[in-house]
C-alpha positions in Angstrom: 5.0 -23.7 -2.6 5.0 -21.2 -5.5 1.6 -19.9 -6.7 2.0 -18.7 -10.3 -0.8 -16.1 -11.0 -1.9 -15.2 -14.5 -4.7 -12.6 -15.1 -6.0 -12.6 -18.6 -5.2 -9.1 -20.0 -8.0 -7.0 -21.3 -5.6 -5.7 -24.0 -4.4 -8.9 -25.6 -5.8 -11.6 -27.8 -8.2 -14.2 -26.4 -5.8 -17.1 -27.1 -2.6 -15.5 -25.7 -2.8 -17.6 -22.6 -2.2 -21.0 -24.3 1.4 -20.3 -25.3 2.2 -19.2 -21.8 0.8 -22.3 -20.2 2.5 -24.6 -22.8 5.9 -23.3 -21.6 5.3 -23.8 -17.9 7.4 -26.7 -16.7 6.6 -28.4 -13.3 9.7 -28.9 -11.2 9.6 -31.9 -8.8 11.8 -30.1 -6.4 9.5 -27.0 -6.2 5.9 -27.5 -5.3 3.7 -25.2 -7.4 0.3 -24.3 -8.6 -1.0 -22.2 -11.5 -3.9 -19.9 -10.9 -5.6 -18.2 -13.9 -8.2 -15.5 -13.5 -10.9 -15.7 -16.2 -14.6 -14.8 -16.6 -17.5 -17.2 -15.9 -19.0 -18.6 -19.1 -15.8 -18.0 -21.0 -15.4 -20.3 -24.1 -11.8 -20.9 -22.8 -13.0 -22.9 -19.9 -13.5 -26.1 -21.9 -10.0 -26.0 -23.2 -8.6 -25.4 -19.7 -10.4 -28.6 -18.6 -9.2 -30.6 -21.6 -5.6 -29.4 -22.2 -4.6 -27.9 -18.9 -6.6 -29.7 -16.1 -3.9 -28.8 -13.6 -4.7 -25.1 -13.8 -6.8 -23.7 -10.9 -9.4 -21.2 -12.2 -10.5 -18.1 -10.3 -13.7 -17.0 -12.1 -15.3 -13.5 -12.1 -18.5 -12.1 -13.4 -16.6 -9.7 -15.7 -13.0 -9.6 -16.8 -11.1 -7.7 -14.1 -8.2 -5.3 -14.4 -4.8 -6.8 -13.7 -4.6 -5.6 -10.0 -8.2 -6.6 -9.4 -7.5 -10.1 -10.7 -4.3 -10.4 -8.7 -6.2 -9.5 -5.5 -8.7 -12.2 -6.2 -6.0 -14.8 -7.0 -4.1 -13.9 -3.9 -7.1 -14.8 -1.7 -7.3 -18.4 -3.1 -3.6 -19.1 -3.6 -2.0 -21.6 -1.2 1.7 -20.8 -1.9 4.1 -18.9 0.4 5.5 -17.2 -2.8 3.2 -15.5 -5.2 4.6 -15.1 -8.7 3.0 -12.8 -11.3 3.5 -13.1 -15.0 1.5 -11.8 -18.0 -0.7 -14.1 -20.1 1.6 -13.5 -23.2 5.0 -14.7 -22.0 7.2 -17.7 -22.4 8.7 -19.2 -19.3 12.1 -20.9 -19.0 12.4 -24.5 -17.7 14.3 -23.4 -14.6 11.9 -20.6 -13.7 10.6 -22.0 -10.5 13.9 -23.3 -9.2 15.7 -20.0 -9.8 12.8 -18.0 -8.2 13.0 -20.1 -5.0 16.8 -19.6 -4.8 16.3 -15.9 -4.9 13.9 -16.0 -2.0 16.1 -18.4 0.0 18.7 -15.6 -0.1 16.5 -13.3 1.9 14.6 -11.3 -0.7 11.0 -10.1 -0.1 10.3 -9.3 -3.7 12.1 -10.7 -6.7 12.0 -9.7 -10.4 13.9 -10.7 -13.5 14.7 -9.5 -17.0 12.7 -9.7 -20.2 13.6 -10.9 -23.7 11.8 -10.2 -26.9 9.8 -13.3 -27.9 8.9 -12.1 -31.4 11.8 -10.1 -32.8 10.7 -10.3 -36.4 9.3 -6.8 -36.9 10.4 -3.2 -36.0 7.0 -2.8 -34.3 7.7 -5.5 -31.8 11.2 -4.0 -31.0 9.6 -0.6 -30.5 7.1 -2.1 -28.1 9.9 -4.1 -26.4 12.1 -1.0 -25.8 9.2 1.1 -24.8 8.2 -1.3 -22.0 11.3 -3.1 -21.0 14.4 -1.0 -21.8 15.3 -1.0 -18.1 15.4 -4.8 -18.0 16.9 -6.0 -21.3 17.9 -9.6 -21.1 21.7 -10.0 -20.5 22.2 -6.4 -19.2 22.3 -5.8 -15.4 19.7 -3.5 -13.8 21.2 -1.7 -10.8 17.9 0.0 -9.8 16.3 -2.6 -7.6 13.4 -0.2 -6.7 11.8 -1.0 -10.0 11.0 -4.4 -11.6 9.2 -5.5 -14.8 5.5 -6.0 -14.2 5.4 -9.2 -16.3 8.1 -11.0 -14.3 8.1 -10.6 -10.5 7.1 -12.4 -7.3 6.5 -11.6 -3.6 6.4 -13.5 -0.4 2.9 -14.0 0.7 3.4 -12.7 4.2 4.9 -9.5 2.9 2.0 -8.9 0.6 -0.4 -9.4 3.5 1.4 -6.5 5.2 1.7 -4.1 2.3 -1.2 -5.1 0.1 -3.7 -5.4 -1.4 -3.0 -4.1 -4.9 -4.7 -0.7 -5.5 -7.4 -1.0 -8.1 -6.7 0.7 -11.4 -6.9 0.0 -15.1 -3.2 -1.0 -15.0 -1.1 -2.5 -12.3 1.4 0.4 -11.9 3.9 -1.8 -10.1 6.6 0.9 -10.3 4.6 3.1 -7.9 4.0 0.1 -5.6 7.7 -0.9 -5.5 8.8 2.6 -4.4 6.2 2.6 -1.5 7.1 -0.9 -0.5 10.8 -0.2 -0.4 10.1 2.8 2.0 8.4 0.3 4.3 11.5 -1.9 4.4 10.7 -4.4 1.8 13.8 -6.0 0.3 13.6 -6.0 -3.5 16.0 -7.9 -5.7 16.6 -8.0 -9.4 17.9 -11.3 -10.7 19.2 -10.7 -14.3 19.3 -14.5 -14.8 15.5 -14.9 -14.2 14.5 -14.2 -17.8 11.1 -14.6 -19.4 10.2 -13.9 -23.1 7.5 -11.4 -23.7 5.3 -11.5 -26.9 4.9 -7.9 -28.1 2.6 -6.3 -30.6 4.1 -6.8 -34.1 2.4 -3.5 -35.3 3.3 -0.7 -33.0 0.2 1.3 -33.8 -1.8 -1.5 -32.0 0.2 -0.7 -28.9 -0.2 3.1 -29.0 -3.8 3.2 -27.5 -2.6 1.0 -24.7 0.5 3.2 -24.1 -1.7 6.3 -24.0 -4.1 4.6 -21.5 -1.2 3.5 -19.4 0.3 7.0 -19.4 -3.1 8.5 -18.4 -3.6 6.0 -15.6 0.0 6.6 -14.3 -0.4 10.4 -14.4 -3.7 10.3 -12.5 -2.2 8.1 -9.7 0.8 10.4 -9.0 0.3 12.0 -5.7 1.3 15.6 -6.6 -0.1 19.0 -5.7 -1.8 20.9 -8.5 1.1 23.2 -9.2 3.5 20.3 -9.6 1.1 18.4 -11.8 0.9 21.4 -14.2 4.7 21.8 -14.1 5.2 18.1 -14.9 2.7 18.1 -17.7 4.5 21.1 -19.3 7.8 19.1 -19.1 6.5 15.8 -20.5 7.7 16.4 -24.1 11.2 16.6 -22.7 10.4 13.4 -20.6 9.7 11.5 -23.9 13.1 12.5 -25.2 14.7 11.5 -21.9 13.1 8.1 -22.2 14.4 7.7 -25.7 17.9 8.5 -24.5 17.6 6.1 -21.6 16.6 3.3 -23.9 19.6 4.1 -26.1 21.9 4.0 -23.1 20.7 0.5 -22.4 20.6 -0.8 -26.0 24.2 0.4 -26.8 25.6 -2.1 -24.3 25.0 -4.9 -26.7 25.5 -4.7 -30.5 22.3 -6.7 -31.2 20.2 -4.4 -29.2 21.8 -1.3 -30.7 21.1 -2.4 -34.2 17.5 -3.1 -33.4 17.2 0.3 -31.5 18.5 2.3 -34.5 16.1 0.7 -36.9 13.0 1.1 -34.7 14.0 4.5 -33.2 11.4 6.7 -35.0 8.6 4.3 -34.0 9.9 4.2 -30.4 10.0 8.0 -30.1 6.4 8.3 -31.3 5.5 5.7 -28.7 7.1 7.7 -25.9 5.3 10.9 -27.0 2.0 9.0 -27.0 2.6 7.8 -23.5 3.6 11.3 -22.4 0.4 12.7 -23.9 -1.6 10.2 -21.9 0.3 11.1 -18.8 -0.4 14.8 -19.4 -4.2 14.1 -19.7 -4.0 12.0 -16.5 -2.2 14.7 -14.6 -4.6 17.4 -15.6 -7.9 15.5 -16.0 -7.5 12.3 -14.0 -8.2 8.7 -15.1 -11.1 7.7 -17.4 -11.8 4.6 -15.4 -13.4 4.6 -11.9 -11.8 1.8 -10.0 -13.7 -0.6 -7.7 -12.6 -1.0 -4.1 -9.8 -3.5 -3.7 -10.6 -6.9 -2.2 -8.7 -7.4 1.1 -6.1 -10.2 1.3 -5.8 -10.4 5.0 -4.5 -7.1 6.2 -5.1 -4.0 4.0 -3.0 -1.6 6.2 0.6 -1.3 5.1 3.1 -1.7 7.9 6.9 -1.4 8.0 8.8 -4.7 7.9 11.6 -5.4 10.4 15.1 -4.8 9.0 17.1 -8.0 8.1 20.7 -8.4 7.1 21.2 -9.5 3.5 21.8 -13.2 3.1 24.8 -14.4 1.1 24.2 -15.9 -2.4 23.7 -19.6 -2.0 25.7 -22.3 -3.7 22.5 -23.5 -5.5 21.9 -20.0 -7.0 25.6 -19.8 -8.1 25.2 -23.3 -9.8 22.1 -22.1 -11.7 24.1 -19.1 -12.9 26.8 -21.4 -14.3 24.2 -23.8 -15.9 22.2 -21.0 -17.5 25.1 -19.1 -19.1 24.5 -15.9 -21.1 21.1 -15.4 -22.6 20.7 -16.1 -26.3 21.4 -13.0 -28.5 18.3 -11.2 -29.9 17.6 -11.7 -33.6 17.9 -8.7 -35.9 14.5 -7.3 -36.9 13.2 -7.5 -40.4 11.5 -4.5 -41.8 8.1 -6.2 -42.4 5.1 -5.3 -40.4 2.9 -8.4 -40.8 1.1 -9.0 -37.6 1.6 -12.1 -35.5 -1.4 -13.3 -33.5 -0.9 -12.4 -29.8 -1.2 -16.0 -28.7 1.0 -17.7 -31.4 4.2 -19.3 -30.5 7.3 -17.3 -31.5 
């Protein structure tokens, strides 16, 4: 059983969830459930009941942060695999089957790649490269210690050992994956597990979010004061390094390279905004006081027993052949007209 968990993002439009649910395809071969975390009294509840009655709702008194919502959903989920996606993505038809194949090969945590669902503007491309340059669709990602926060899953028994998620304004999966890998968690990146992510069409709408993420990330780094000050002083250089890393990824495909060149000035500003937020977080801490995490079953991390890697199954190889290469990204147009966050691409 796969439990697909979606927490409504505090930073997106109220209707972004509908496009995500509309692309979810039930697979008779893979038992599944969809759990959405929303607020009590939300005007969306009527539409859930009428258009998506198969969705299980986990209701809260206030809209939680992403990690808080995932903790809540994990307590009511019945699946042995917990999959986490954003409320503004588009899922492929073979998402469930491919995910299960990866876990059958022995992985504890699985993540995929991300495509740009709304490539019409330079702003959406800048947002795309800023968040997902490590996991561009169609380009392998050798660093399995990091996965995209909008497209990953974990075995429930593993989460019960290493969880729950630490409360924060943002999920900060990158920090969690590093800790989990040290505990023996086997993390796998499947480049064929591709979801489409809807980005902000106007990049200036993303800058406040990027600053807040940087501040939250900087505040959560476990560094002594001297190293915090040194890292903060070096963050302008970090922004340039992130730009170069994005270029190194984009240059591997002509379509990405063309989009990168056009949005490069906006992307560099975005990285500087994130670095400024991280500087504030390192020196002043986070602006949000988190609430204690809700326990799943065991809140004490423990190392997992080592296991030999399982060979890639014939079913997974067949899915690779059926899927073929991902569709090439569209070239951006220079317009900046905003698309509603919940609209279909």
